[in-house]
DRENDOKOL-727796 format. One record per atom (N, C-alpha, C, O): z, x, y; residue number from 1; atom name; residue in three letters. Coordinates in steps of 0.001 Angstrom, whole numbers, plus 524288, in hexadecimal, padded with zeros to 5 digits. Each point is the difference from the previous one (the first is absolute). Layout:
{{Z,X,Y},NUM,'CA','ALA'}
...
This chain:
{{837A7,8290C,8138C},1,'N','MET'}
{{7FEB6,7FC38,7FB2A},1,'CA','MET'}
{{7FACF,7FCC9,80192},1,'C','MET'}
{{7FFEA,7FFCE,804CE},1,'O','MET'}
{{7FC3B,7FDE6,7F94C},2,'N','ASP'}
{{7FD0F,7FF57,80410},2,'CA','ASP'}
{{80063,7F7FA,7FD02},2,'C','ASP'}
{{8006C,7FE9C,7FB6B},2,'O','ASP'}
{{7FF3B,7FE66,80906},3,'N','ILE'}
{{80178,7FAD8,7FD36},3,'CA','ILE'}
{{7FAA1,7FEAB,7FEA2},3,'C','ILE'}
{{80002,7FB6D,8017D},3,'O','ILE'}
{{7FC20,8053E,7FCFE},4,'N','ASP'}
{{7FB82,7FFAA,7FC2A},4,'CA','ASP'}
{{801F4,800E2,7F8D7},4,'C','ASP'}
{{80030,7FE43,7FB85},4,'O','ASP'}
{{800CC,8058E,807E4},5,'N','TRP'}
{{80196,80246,7F898},5,'CA','TRP'}
{{8031B,7FC74,7FEC9},5,'C','TRP'}
{{7FE8F,7FC9D,7FCE8},5,'O','TRP'}
{{80772,8034D,805AD},6,'N','LEU'}
{{801B9,7FADB,7FF7F},6,'CA','LEU'}
{{7FE8A,7FD25,7FCDD},6,'C','LEU'}
{{8013F,7FF69,7FB65},6,'O','LEU'}
{{7FA9B,7FDB9,80852},7,'N','LYS'}
{{7FE3E,7F88F,7FDF0},7,'CA','LYS'}
{{7FD99,80141,7FAAF},7,'C','LYS'}
{{80085,7FCD0,7FC70},7,'O','LYS'}
{{7FC5F,80888,802AD},8,'N','HIS'}
{{7FCC6,8015F,7FBD5},8,'CA','HIS'}
{{802ED,7FF55,7F9E3},8,'C','HIS'}
{{7FEFE,7FCFF,7FC63},8,'O','HIS'}
{{80472,8068F,8041E},9,'N','PHE'}
{{8036E,800FA,7FDA7},9,'CA','PHE'}
{{80427,7F7C3,7FEB7},9,'C','PHE'}
{{8010E,7FED5,7FB75},9,'O','PHE'}
{{7FFD0,7FECA,80745},10,'N','LEU'}
{{80191,7FB14,7FD7E},10,'CA','LEU'}
{{7FAA5,7FE67,7FE0B},10,'C','LEU'}
{{7FEF3,7FE96,7FB87},10,'O','LEU'}
{{7FE8D,801C2,80798},11,'N','ALA'}
{{7FAA7,7FBF7,7FA6F},11,'CA','ALA'}
{{7FE24,8035B,7FC10},11,'C','ALA'}
{{7FD29,7FDFC,7FCAF},11,'O','ALA'}
{{80434,80872,802D8},12,'N','ILE'}
{{80015,800D3,7FA76},12,'CA','ILE'}
{{80317,7FF3F,7FC2B},12,'C','ILE'}
{{7FEAE,7FFD7,7FB60},12,'O','ILE'}
{{806AF,7FF86,806C2},13,'N','SER'}
{{804CC,7FDC0,7FEFD},13,'CA','SER'}
{{7FE27,7F819,7FCB5},13,'C','SER'}
{{8009A,7FE41,7FB90},13,'O','SER'}
{{7FCE7,7FF02,80A16},14,'N','ASP'}
{{7FF76,7FA3A,7FE23},14,'CA','ASP'}
{{7FC4C,7FFC7,7FBDF},14,'C','ASP'}
{{8009C,7FD48,7FC14},14,'O','ASP'}
{{7FAE8,8060C,804EE},15,'N','GLU'}
{{7FB08,7FF07,7FB92},15,'CA','GLU'}
{{80137,80379,7FD5C},15,'C','GLU'}
{{7FE45,7FE23,7FBEB},15,'O','GLU'}
{{8048A,8084B,8020E},16,'N','GLY'}
{{7FEB1,7FF0C,7FA04},16,'CA','GLY'}
{{7FA99,80382,80064},16,'C','GLY'}
{{801D9,803A3,7FD75},16,'O','GLY'}
{{7F99C,7FDE9,80393},17,'N','ASP'}
{{7FC3D,8012E,7FFBD},17,'CA','ASP'}
{{7FD6B,801E1,80660},17,'C','ASP'}
{{8015F,7FDDB,80414},17,'O','ASP'}
{{7FBCB,80551,7FBB0},18,'N','TYR'}
{{7FECF,803DD,80597},18,'CA','TYR'}
{{7FB0E,7FB66,8006D},18,'C','TYR'}
{{7FE9A,7FD86,803E1},18,'O','TYR'}
{{7FFCC,8025A,7F7DC},19,'N','SER'}
{{7FB5B,7FC93,8034C},19,'CA','SER'}
{{802BD,7F8D0,801ED},19,'C','SER'}
{{8035B,7FF3C,8035B},19,'O','SER'}
{{7FB66,7FED1,7FB20},20,'N','ARG'}
{{80611,7FAFB,8015D},20,'CA','ARG'}
{{8047D,80290,805A4},20,'C','ARG'}
{{8016D,7FCA2,8031F},20,'O','ARG'}
{{80021,80806,7FDA5},21,'N','ALA'}
{{80324,7FF72,80488},21,'CA','ALA'}
{{7FAA1,801E1,80412},21,'C','ALA'}
{{80018,7FED9,804AB},21,'O','ALA'}
{{7FD9A,802A7,7FA22},22,'N','ALA'}
{{7F9D7,802D9,802B5},22,'CA','ALA'}
{{800C6,7F885,8010E},22,'C','ALA'}
{{802D5,7FD63,802E0},22,'O','ALA'}
{{7F96F,8016F,7F985},23,'N','ASN'}
{{7FE55,7FA97,80410},23,'CA','ASN'}
{{80421,7FC40,803F7},23,'C','ASN'}
{{7FECF,7FD36,803BB},23,'O','ASN'}
{{80749,80411,7F98C},24,'N','ALA'}
{{803EF,7FD82,802B6},24,'CA','ALA'}
{{801DE,801C0,8062D},24,'C','ALA'}
{{80309,7FE2A,8033F},24,'O','ALA'}
{{7F9FE,805AE,7FC8A},25,'N','ALA'}
{{800AA,804C1,80733},25,'CA','ALA'}
{{7FD0A,80109,80106},25,'C','ALA'}
{{7FF82,8044E,80216},25,'O','ALA'}
{{7FAC2,7F709,7FCD1},26,'N','HIS'}
{{7FAF0,80194,80406},26,'CA','HIS'}
{{8009C,80571,7FF04},26,'C','HIS'}
{{803B7,801D8,8026F},26,'O','HIS'}
{{7F933,8022D,7FA0E},27,'N','VAL'}
{{7FFCF,803F9,7FECB},27,'CA','VAL'}
{{7FE7A,8035C,7FCE8},27,'C','VAL'}
{{7FFEC,7FED2,7FB57},27,'O','VAL'}
{{7FEE8,804D1,805CF},28,'N','SER'}
{{7FCB2,80417,7FA0B},28,'CA','SER'}
{{80385,7FFF4,7FD81},28,'C','SER'}
{{8045B,7FE5C,80139},28,'O','SER'}
{{7FA2E,803A2,7FA71},29,'N','ARG'}
{{803A6,80075,7F97E},29,'CA','ARG'}
{{80111,80616,800E5},29,'C','ARG'}
{{803CE,8023F,7FE1D},29,'O','ARG'}
{{7F788,800B7,805B2},30,'N','ALA'}
{{80238,805D2,7FFEF},30,'CA','ALA'}
{{80584,7FF1C,80536},30,'C','ALA'}
{{80477,801CA,7FFFA},30,'O','ALA'}
{{7F9C2,7FBFB,8029C},31,'N','THR'}
{{8052C,7FFB9,803BA},31,'CA','THR'}
{{803D1,7FE14,7FFF2},31,'C','THR'}
{{802E2,7FFE6,803D9},31,'O','THR'}
{{7FDF5,7FE81,7F8BF},32,'N','ILE'}
{{8052A,7FE31,7FC29},32,'CA','ILE'}
{{8011B,803B5,7FCF7},32,'C','ILE'}
{{804A0,80150,7FFD8},32,'O','ILE'}
{{7F81F,80112,7FD59},33,'N','GLN'}
{{802CF,804A3,7FE24},33,'CA','GLN'}
{{803A8,80313,803BA},33,'C','GLN'}
{{804B1,80074,800F1},33,'O','GLN'}
{{7F5EB,801B0,800E9},34,'N','ALA'}
{{801A7,80532,803FD},34,'CA','ALA'}
{{80545,7FCC3,80345},34,'C','ALA'}
{{80291,8036F,8022E},34,'O','ALA'}
{{7FEEB,7F933,7FE73},35,'N','SER'}
{{802FD,7FEF0,803F3},35,'CA','SER'}
{{8053D,7FFE6,7FC96},35,'C','SER'}
{{803DB,80232,801DB},35,'O','SER'}
{{7FC5E,7FC45,7FB11},36,'N','LEU'}
{{80585,80162,7FA45},36,'CA','LEU'}
{{7FF6D,80375,7FF38},36,'C','LEU'}
{{801B5,800F3,7FB9B},36,'O','LEU'}
{{7FBA9,80424,80739},37,'N','ALA'}
{{80074,804ED,7F96A},37,'CA','ALA'}
{{802BD,801F4,806B3},37,'C','ALA'}
{{8048E,80189,8001F},37,'O','ALA'}
{{7F77E,7FE22,8063C},38,'N','ALA'}
{{804C9,801E7,804A2},38,'CA','ALA'}
{{8050E,7FECD,7FF35},38,'C','ALA'}
{{80322,8039B,80094},38,'O','ALA'}
{{7FF14,7F6A9,7FDCA},39,'N','LEU'}
{{80611,7FFFA,7FDCC},39,'CA','LEU'}
{{80253,7FF49,7FDEE},39,'C','LEU'}
{{80451,7FDFF,800AF},39,'O','LEU'}
{{7F8A3,80426,7FA02},40,'N','GLU'}
{{80185,80400,7FD10},40,'CA','GLU'}
{{80339,80306,8014A},40,'C','GLU'}
{{80485,80061,7FE66},40,'O','GLU'}
{{7F85D,80321,80609},41,'N','ALA'}
{{7FDEF,80624,8000D},41,'CA','ALA'}
{{80756,7FFF8,803F3},41,'C','ALA'}
{{8044C,8020B,7FF52},41,'O','ALA'}
{{7F942,7FA6E,8047F},42,'N','GLU'}
{{8039A,7FFB7,804B4},42,'CA','GLU'}
{{805D8,8009A,7FD3E},42,'C','GLU'}
{{802D8,803C6,800E2},42,'O','GLU'}
{{7FF02,7F67D,7FA75},43,'N','ARG'}
{{80417,80041,800FB},43,'CA','ARG'}
{{8025F,80561,7FBED},43,'C','ARG'}
{{803E6,802D0,7FFE2},43,'O','ARG'}
{{7F6E3,7FC81,7FCEB},44,'N','GLY'}
{{804BC,80763,7FCC3},44,'CA','GLY'}
{{7FFDA,7FCD9,7F8FD},44,'C','GLY'}
{{80238,80302,7FCF9},44,'O','GLY'}
{{7FBA7,7F7B7,8000C},45,'N','GLU'}
{{80066,7FC48,7FD29},45,'CA','GLU'}
{{7FBBB,7FC4B,7FEE3},45,'C','GLU'}
{{7FE28,7FD15,8035A},45,'O','GLU'}
{{80021,80323,7F741},46,'N','GLN'}
{{7FD44,7FBA5,7FEB5},46,'CA','GLN'}
{{801FF,7F918,7FF33},46,'C','GLN'}
{{803FF,7FDEC,7FE52},46,'O','GLN'}
{{7F7A0,8005B,8038C},47,'N','LEU'}
{{80375,7FB76,8017F},47,'CA','LEU'}
{{7FD13,7FC7F,7FC4A},47,'C','LEU'}
{{802E0,7FC7B,7FE6C},47,'O','LEU'}
{{7F7EB,8034C,7FF7D},48,'N','VAL'}
{{7FBF1,7FD79,7FD08},48,'CA','VAL'}
{{7FF07,803E1,7F961},48,'C','VAL'}
{{7FEBF,8048E,7FF1A},48,'O','VAL'}
{{8024A,7F7DD,7FE36},49,'N','HIS'}
{{7FE46,80273,7FA26},49,'CA','HIS'}
{{7F9BB,7FDA0,80004},49,'C','HIS'}
{{7FED4,7FB99,8018B},49,'O','HIS'}
{{7FDDB,807F2,7FC99},50,'N','GLU'}
{{7FA9B,7FE0D,7FDE5},50,'CA','GLU'}
{{800BE,7FDC9,7FA79},50,'C','GLU'}
{{802D3,80336,7FDCC},50,'O','GLU'}
{{7FC00,7F8C1,7FEBB},51,'N','THR'}
{{7FEBB,7FF10,7FB85},51,'CA','THR'}
{{7FC81,80139,7FF01},51,'C','THR'}
{{7FC02,7FF15,80284},51,'O','THR'}
{{8045D,8049D,7F791},52,'N','GLU'}
{{7F9AC,8014C,7FF0C},52,'CA','GLU'}
{{7FDFE,7FB2F,7FE33},52,'C','GLU'}
{{80298,7FC69,7FE21},52,'O','GLU'}
{{7F62A,803CC,802E5},53,'N','PRO'}
{{7FEC3,7FB1E,7FD2D},53,'CA','PRO'}
{{800D2,7FE33,7FB62},53,'C','PRO'}
{{80147,7FB61,7FF9B},53,'O','PRO'}
{{7FE30,807E1,7FBB4},54,'N','ALA'}
{{7FFEF,7FF1F,7FA57},54,'CA','ALA'}
{{80707,7FC1C,800B8},54,'C','ALA'}
{{800FD,7FDB2,7FBE5},54,'O','ALA'}
{{8014A,801E5,80662},55,'N','GLU'}
{{8076E,7FECF,8003B},55,'CA','GLU'}
{{7FD94,7FBBF,80359},55,'C','GLU'}
{{803EF,7FD72,7FEF0},55,'O','GLU'}
{{7F9AF,7FFC7,803B4},56,'N','VAL'}
{{7FFFF,7FCC4,8030B},56,'CA','VAL'}
{{7FDA3,7FC45,7FF86},56,'C','VAL'}
{{7FC29,7FF07,802BA},56,'O','VAL'}
{{805EB,7FD68,7F8FB},57,'N','GLU'}
{{7FDF9,7FA07,7FF3A},57,'CA','GLU'}
{{7FEC9,7FAF3,80505},57,'C','GLU'}
{{80270,7FEF6,80404},57,'O','GLU'}
{{7F91D,7FEDC,7F9CA},58,'N','ALA'}
{{7FC52,7FB2B,80598},58,'CA','ALA'}
{{803D6,7FE78,8015A},58,'C','ALA'}
{{803EE,7FEF7,7FD6E},58,'O','ALA'}
{{7FAEA,80092,80902},59,'N','GLY'}
{{8026F,7FD3E,8031D},59,'CA','GLY'}
{{80687,80444,80085},59,'C','GLY'}
{{80322,7FDD7,802F1},59,'O','GLY'}
{{7FDE2,804BE,7FBEA},60,'N','ALA'}
{{8061A,80441,7FF92},60,'CA','ALA'}
{{7FD44,8029A,80574},60,'C','ALA'}
{{7FB72,8002A,8018B},60,'O','ALA'}
{{809FA,801F4,800CB},61,'N','PRO'}
{{7FFA7,804F7,80318},61,'CA','PRO'}
{{7FDFB,80474,7FE81},61,'C','PRO'}
{{801EE,80213,7FC1D},61,'O','PRO'}
{{7F902,800E2,80709},62,'N','SER'}
{{801BC,8051B,7FF56},62,'CA','SER'}
{{80251,80302,801D2},62,'C','SER'}
{{7FF2B,8042D,7FDC4},62,'O','SER'}
{{80368,7FC29,8052A},63,'N','LEU'}
{{8047D,80194,8056D},63,'CA','LEU'}
{{805A3,7FF0F,7FC4B},63,'C','LEU'}
{{7FF2B,7FF50,7FB50},63,'O','LEU'}
{{8037D,800A7,80584},64,'N','THR'}
{{807D3,7FF9C,7FF8C},64,'CA','THR'}
{{800F4,8049C,80522},64,'C','THR'}
{{7FDCC,80445,8003B},64,'O','THR'}
{{805BF,7F9C4,8035E},65,'N','LEU'}
{{80593,80291,80232},65,'CA','LEU'}
{{8023A,802F7,7FD76},65,'C','LEU'}
{{80249,7FE71,7FC10},65,'O','LEU'}
{{7FDCD,8080F,805B2},66,'N','THR'}
{{8054F,801A7,7FBED},66,'CA','THR'}
{{8054A,7FEAA,804CC},66,'C','THR'}
{{7FFDB,7FF38,804BE},66,'O','THR'}
{{80435,800F8,7F7AE},67,'N','PRO'}
{{8059A,7FF41,80065},67,'CA','PRO'}
{{7FFB0,80231,8079C},67,'C','PRO'}
{{80180,7FD5E,803BC},67,'O','PRO'}
{{7FC2F,807DF,7FC66},68,'N','ALA'}
{{7FFCE,8003B,8053B},68,'CA','ALA'}
{{7FCE7,7FC88,804C3},68,'C','ALA'}
{{8012B,7FFDD,804AA},68,'O','ALA'}
{{7F8EA,7FC61,7F7A0},69,'N','GLY'}
{{7FC8E,7FE22,8048F},69,'CA','GLY'}
{{80347,7F7DC,80159},69,'C','GLY'}
{{7FE51,7FC36,80270},69,'O','GLY'}
{{807D5,80501,7F99E},70,'N','ILE'}
{{7FEF7,7FA6C,8008A},70,'CA','ILE'}
{{8065C,80141,80238},70,'C','ILE'}
{{80290,7FBF9,80094},70,'O','ILE'}
{{80019,808C5,800A4},71,'N','ALA'}
{{803F4,7FF33,8036D},71,'CA','ALA'}
{{7FC2C,7FF4A,8061F},71,'C','ALA'}
{{8006C,7FCF3,803B1},71,'O','ALA'}
{{7FC75,806C2,7FB52},72,'N','PHE'}
{{7FCFA,7FD9C,80617},72,'CA','PHE'}
{{7FDBD,7FC3D,801D5},72,'C','PHE'}
{{7FF34,7FECD,80497},72,'O','PHE'}
{{7FF04,7FDFE,7F542},73,'N','ARG'}
{{7FD32,7FC08,8036A},73,'CA','ARG'}
{{803F0,7FD9E,8055C},73,'C','ARG'}
{{7FECF,8012C,80483},73,'O','ARG'}
{{80655,7FB1C,7FA2B},74,'N','PRO'}
{{801A7,7FE8B,805C8},74,'CA','PRO'}
{{80088,8041D,804F8},74,'C','PRO'}
{{8011A,7FE8A,80472},74,'O','PRO'}
{{7FE59,80487,7FAB8},75,'N','GLU'}
{{7FF2D,804FD,803BC},75,'CA','GLU'}
{{7FB47,7FD63,80392},75,'C','GLU'}
{{7FFD4,7FE49,8047D},75,'O','GLU'}
{{7FB24,80270,7F5E1},76,'N','ALA'}
{{7FB20,80016,8031C},76,'CA','ALA'}
{{7FFC8,7FAEB,80293},76,'C','ALA'}
{{7FE5B,800CF,80472},76,'O','ALA'}
{{802A8,7F997,7FAC2},77,'N','ARG'}
{{80194,7FA68,80140},77,'CA','ARG'}
{{8032F,8017E,803E8},77,'C','ARG'}
{{802E8,80283,7FD1C},77,'O','ARG'}
{{7FE4A,7FDD8,80585},78,'N','ALA'}
{{80557,7FF62,804BD},78,'CA','ALA'}
{{7FBA0,80464,802B2},78,'C','ALA'}
{{7FD00,7FDF5,80327},78,'O','ALA'}
{{80265,80706,7FC18},79,'N','ARG'}
{{7FD1A,801A2,8056C},79,'CA','ARG'}
{{7FC03,7FE80,801F2},79,'C','ARG'}
{{7FF8C,7FF86,804C4},79,'O','ARG'}
{{7FD10,7FF83,7F833},80,'N','VAL'}
{{7FB25,7F8EB,80106},80,'CA','VAL'}
{{800EC,7FE63,802F0},80,'C','VAL'}
{{7FDE1,80044,8044F},80,'O','VAL'}
{{80971,7FAFE,7F919},81,'N','ALA'}
{{800E1,7FCBD,803DA},81,'CA','ALA'}
{{7FFAD,80230,803BD},81,'C','ALA'}
{{7FD3D,7FE87,803A6},81,'O','ALA'}
{{804BA,80463,7FC5E},82,'N','ALA'}
{{8039E,80081,8074F},82,'CA','ALA'}
{{7FBF1,80346,800A8},82,'C','ALA'}
{{8023F,80403,80169},82,'O','ALA'}
{{7F65C,7FD88,7FE72},83,'N','ALA'}
{{7FCE0,803B9,802B5},83,'CA','ALA'}
{{7FDCC,7FC61,803DC},83,'C','ALA'}
{{7FF26,7FB52,7FF4C},83,'O','ALA'}
{{80014,8072D,80496},84,'N','PRO'}
{{7FDEF,7FA5D,804A7},84,'CA','PRO'}
{{7FB1E,80028,7FD63},84,'C','PRO'}
{{7FDE6,80361,7FD4E},84,'O','PRO'}
{{80073,7F70E,8047B},85,'N','PRO'}
{{7FB95,7FE39,7FF57},85,'CA','PRO'}
{{7FAE7,80630,8046E},85,'C','PRO'}
{{80139,80370,80322},85,'O','PRO'}
{{7FAD8,7FB4D,7FB22},86,'N','PRO'}
{{7FB5E,803B1,7FFA7},86,'CA','PRO'}
{{7FC65,7FE96,80729},86,'C','PRO'}
{{7FD45,7FC43,8014B},86,'O','PRO'}
{{80430,807ED,80166},87,'N','ALA'}
{{7FF09,7FFBC,805E9},87,'CA','ALA'}
{{7FAAA,7FC82,7FF51},87,'C','ALA'}
{{7FCFF,80091,7FC4A},87,'O','ALA'}
{{8026D,7FC73,80710},88,'N','PRO'}
{{7F99A,7FDBB,800DD},88,'CA','PRO'}
{{7FDC2,80334,801C2},88,'C','PRO'}
{{8025E,80358,80284},88,'O','PRO'}
{{7F6F2,7FCFB,7FCB9},89,'N','LYS'}
{{7FB43,803F7,8013E},89,'CA','LYS'}
{{8002A,7FF5A,806C9},89,'C','LYS'}
{{800F5,7FBE5,80250},89,'O','LYS'}
{{7FE67,806DE,7FEFE},90,'N','ALA'}
{{7FDE2,8011F,8070E},90,'CA','ALA'}
{{7FB96,7FC9B,8002A},90,'C','ALA'}
{{7FD33,7FF77,7FC21},90,'O','ALA'}
{{801E6,7FE00,8086C},91,'N','GLY'}
{{7FCC5,80066,8032A},91,'CA','GLY'}
{{7FD82,7F848,7FDC6},91,'C','GLY'}
{{7FBD2,7FDD9,80106},91,'O','GLY'}
{{80870,80049,7FC26},92,'N','GLY'}
{{80049,7F9A0,7FF71},92,'CA','GLY'}
{{7FC41,7FE08,7FA9C},92,'C','GLY'}
{{8008E,80053,7FB3C},92,'O','GLY'}
{{7FBB6,7FDA8,80812},93,'N','LYS'}
{{7FCC8,7FE58,7FA8A},93,'CA','LYS'}
{{7FC9E,80508,7FE9C},93,'C','LYS'}
{{7FF97,8047E,801AB},93,'O','LYS'}
{{7FDDA,7F7FB,7F9D1},94,'N','ALA'}
{{7FE5F,8051E,7FC82},94,'CA','ALA'}
{{7F83E,7FED3,80231},94,'C','ALA'}
{{7FD80,7FBEF,80091},94,'O','ALA'}
{{800D5,80A80,80029},95,'N','LYS'}
{{7FC1E,7FEB4,802CA},95,'CA','LYS'}
{{7FB46,7FF34,7FAAC},95,'C','LYS'}
{{8003B,80346,7FC7C},95,'O','LYS'}
{{7FCC1,7F98D,8033D},96,'N','ALA'}
{{7FBC5,80164,7FC51},96,'CA','ALA'}
{{7FAD7,8057C,80108},96,'C','ALA'}
{{7FD26,8006E,803D9},96,'O','ALA'}
{{80314,80425,7F60B},97,'N','SER'}
{{7FE0E,801BA,80128},97,'CA','SER'}
{{7F839,80106,7FF4E},97,'C','SER'}
{{7FCE3,7FE41,7FCC7},97,'O','SER'}
{{8023E,80643,8092B},98,'N','LYS'}
{{7FA44,7FC38,8006F},98,'CA','LYS'}
{{7FCF9,80235,7FC06},98,'C','LYS'}
{{801B7,803D8,7FDAD},98,'O','LYS'}
{{7F93C,7F9F0,800FF},99,'N','GLY'}
{{7FB44,7FE2F,7FCE6},99,'CA','GLY'}
{{80183,7FAC9,7FC18},99,'C','GLY'}
{{7FD6C,7FD6E,7FCDC},99,'O','GLY'}
{{8066F,8026D,8046F},100,'N','ARG'}
{{801BD,7F9E2,7FB72},100,'CA','ARG'}
{{801BC,7FB5F,80303},100,'C','ARG'}
{{8023B,8006F,8043D},100,'O','ARG'}
{{7FCAD,7FAE7,7F971},101,'N','GLY'}
{{800DB,7FC4B,80457},101,'CA','GLY'}
{{7FAC7,7FE6C,800F0},101,'C','GLY'}
{{7FBFF,8013D,7FDA4},101,'O','GLY'}
{{804A6,7FBDA,80626},102,'N','ARG'}
{{7FB46,7FDC8,8015C},102,'CA','ARG'}
{{7FDE6,802D3,8045A},102,'C','ARG'}
{{80243,80396,80245},102,'O','ARG'}
{{7F83A,7FA33,7FF09},103,'N','ALA'}
{{7FC19,8039B,8036D},103,'CA','ALA'}
{{7FF87,7FE18,80514},103,'C','ALA'}
{{80088,7FB98,801D7},103,'O','ALA'}
{{7FDED,80A49,800C7},104,'N','PRO'}
{{800BB,80022,80557},104,'CA','PRO'}
{{7FE91,7F9BA,803F0},104,'C','PRO'}
{{7FC90,7FDA9,7FD95},104,'O','PRO'}
{{8049F,80004,8062C},105,'N','VAL'}
{{7FB81,7FCF2,80282},105,'CA','VAL'}
{{7FD28,8044E,8044A},105,'C','VAL'}
{{801AC,80435,8019F},105,'O','VAL'}
{{7FAAF,7F9BD,7FF37},106,'N','VAL'}
{{7FB9E,800E5,80111},106,'CA','VAL'}
{{7FE29,7FC5F,806F7},106,'C','VAL'}
{{7FD2B,7FC22,8005E},106,'O','VAL'}
{{804DA,80604,80307},107,'N','LYS'}
{{80021,7FB98,80413},107,'CA','LYS'}
{{7F824,800F6,801B0},107,'C','LYS'}
{{7FDFA,8043B,7FEF0},107,'O','LYS'}
{{7FFF7,7F900,802A4},108,'N','GLY'}
{{7F991,7FF26,80282},108,'CA','GLY'}
{{7FB5A,7FE40,7FC0C},108,'C','GLY'}
{{80244,7FE39,7FC26},108,'O','GLY'}
{{7FBA8,801AA,80390},109,'N','GLU'}
{{7FBEF,7FE27,7FE4F},109,'CA','GLU'}
{{7FE90,801DE,7FAC2},109,'C','GLU'}
{{7FFBD,804CD,8001F},109,'O','GLU'}
{{7FEDB,7F8B1,7F9B7},110,'N','PRO'}
{{7FFD6,80323,7FEC8},110,'CA','PRO'}
{{7F7FD,800EF,8000B},110,'C','PRO'}
{{7FC3C,7FDC3,801FE},110,'O','PRO'}
{{8053F,80948,7F8AD},111,'N','LYS'}
{{7FABC,803A9,7FEC5},111,'CA','LYS'}
{{7FDAA,7FD91,7FF8E},111,'C','LYS'}
{{802DC,7FC4B,7FEE4},111,'O','LYS'}
{{7F7B2,801A8,800F6},112,'N','PRO'}
{{7FC8B,7FC79,7FCFB},112,'CA','PRO'}
{{8007B,80425,7FAF2},112,'C','PRO'}
{{80183,8048D,7FFAE},112,'O','PRO'}
{{7FBBE,7F651,7FB2D},113,'N','PHE'}
{{7FF3F,802CF,7FBE2},113,'CA','PHE'}
{{7FB1E,80229,7FD3E},113,'C','PHE'}
{{7FCF7,7FC48,7FFBF},113,'O','PHE'}
{{800F9,807B0,7FE35},114,'N','LYS'}
{{7FD28,80314,800AE},114,'CA','LYS'}
{{7FEC5,803FB,7FA67},114,'C','LYS'}
{{80155,80420,7FDED},114,'O','LYS'}
{{7FA12,7F5E7,80147},115,'N','LYS'}
{{7FE4E,801FA,7F959},115,'CA','LYS'}
{{80013,80705,7FE92},115,'C','LYS'}
{{7FF39,80390,80322},115,'O','LYS'}
{{801DB,7FCCA,7F7BB},116,'N','ARG'}
{{7FCD3,8064D,7FEA4},116,'CA','ARG'}
{{7FBE3,8011F,7FE30},116,'C','ARG'}
{{7FEAC,7FEA9,7FB94},116,'O','ARG'}
{{7FD8A,804FB,8089D},117,'N','GLN'}
{{7FE5A,7FF47,7FB30},117,'CA','GLN'}
{{7FE8B,801A1,7FB57},117,'C','GLN'}
{{802A5,802AB,7FD00},117,'O','GLN'}
{{7F8B5,7FB96,80247},118,'N','GLY'}
{{7FF27,805A8,7F8F1},118,'CA','GLY'}
{{801D8,7FCAA,7FCA7},118,'C','GLY'}
{{80017,80206,7FBA4},118,'O','GLY'}
{{8022F,7F7B4,8045D},119,'N','ARG'}
{{801E0,7FF72,7FADE},119,'CA','ARG'}
{{7FCA0,7FB07,7FDE7},119,'C','ARG'}
{{800A3,7FE5E,7FB86},119,'O','ARG'}
């Protein structure tokens, strides 16, 4: 079971909406939905119920936890809390990508400016 799946499930359970959960988790809505689908497939049970758009009142959650989701939520929180922190990336400081940032410094005398002909 992937730790990100659990984090995404918890975001869904806290926010009650795919878009708000995606914003809270700093991922796309498609990623949130894929994580939930993978988690439900691995567990073999539905964890979240989607409310039909016509049934949703203004501000009400469009997603609710099923009884299995409610029972799984404390376990998911415990697993996320017990997970080791992500390992730092190798190489120390982040490197700037090529082609961005400051222009290179050229040593020596600057070339004289030449006017274009024909203009």
